[in-house]
C-alpha positions, 0 to 999 in steps of 0.5 A: 808710365811714370816711375814710382817715388823714391822711398828715401826721399818720401821718408825725408819728406815726411820727416821735414813735414813733421819737424819743419827743420832741416837740422832736426830732420837730419839728426833724426834720420842720421843724415847731413843737412846737405843730404836732406836737402838734395833729397827734397830737391830730387823729390820736387823735380820728380813730382814737378812742383815745389813741396816746401816754402822756407820761412826763416829757418822753418820749412813749411808745406805748400798745398801740393806738399799737403797733398803729397804728405797724405799719400806719403804717410800711407805709403810709409805706414805700409812699408812699416807694416810689411817690414814687421811682417817680414821680420817675424817670418824670419823668427823661428816658428813664425810663418803662414801655412795655406792648406787645401783639402777635401771636406773628408780630409778636413774632418778626419785628417787635419784635426790631428795633424794641426793639433800637433803642428801648432805645438811646433809652430805656435806662431804659424798662421794657418788657413784652410781652403776646403774643396775636391781634387780639381778645385785644389789643383786650381787653387795651387795654380793660382798660388792661393794655397801651398799644399793640398790634401787630396786624392791623387789627381789625373796627370798633372806634370807641374804638380808633385804628389807625396802619397800618404795612404790608400783606401778602398770604397765599399757599399755602406748600408743600414743594418736593417737593409736586406744585404746586411742581413744576408751578409752579401751583396746580390749582383742583380739588385745593384742597379735597383738601389737608391744610392746617395753619393758624394758630389758629382764633380768629385773624383770619387764619383767618377771613379764609381761611375767608371767602376760600375761601367766596367761591370756593365751596371748602370746605377740609375737612382742617385741622390748627390750630396755634398756633405758626408755627415748627411750621407751617413745619416740618410743610410742610417735611416734606410733611405739608400745605399752609399759607397764610401771608404770605411775610415770616413764611417769608423764611429758608425761602423764600430757602434753598428749603425752602418755596415759595409759590404764589398762592391764585387770581386774587383776592388776600387781603391783610391790613393791619397796624399799631399799636392805641392808645386813641382820642384818647389823647395818646401819650408821646415813648416811644410815638411813638418806638416807633411810628415805629421800627415804621414803619421795620421795616415798610418792610422787611417791606412 
């Protein structure tokens, strides 16, 4: 495998191609003419062909030199861009933050967090990748995101979990549903309801299945949706029963368009938090983001 070209030799080559003069090139680069000559000789030896012809005091590109110049200009331009971007990272408040979050967190947690975060880090470039906990674990492992706001995962030794708050899942029904009118759930009727639940691949769906399995109840009629707003709208229309955390339907509960009822004597609780690589030192921006998540979580919890 051939070695990469020397960037200092490329810089001298590109400058000489532009000026055509060893003297002017040496002056621009703050080097001696001898240093420029040695750089060009080294580059020619490296690529295995002559790059310049001397016409009197002027250096003129050969055909090989013209071909190399097209590549050299692109390489040097990319290096300038990289240097500029790294320079911006060194300035206060200039960085990037790649967040992964469940769709629920995207809607109810992130808006308040990001609004305050941008006040402290106005130059920080923020990207958000939505997805459930399994998808966010994959994204963290692939280094596509830096932090993930999700449910606590099953055992994962390579990730740290910073707890934010704990919630409880409950039945959510229309105020016209018989359970809402009776203000209680009839256990014998649980299995016969039409359920509108969030995605089968989610941790929440698995937790609900496990909960009712222990209760020896099978939820036969299921409609699976990946949109929380759509779920709430269908429940409001009386088309089924859902199982949600009250904070995800706070507006609907306050206006009375939805009603909550406990699942049973046993509670079904989930723990939310922020995931990141284990042992990785977090940046100031990341620590600030987590701190703001904790502040928002106090209100949600």
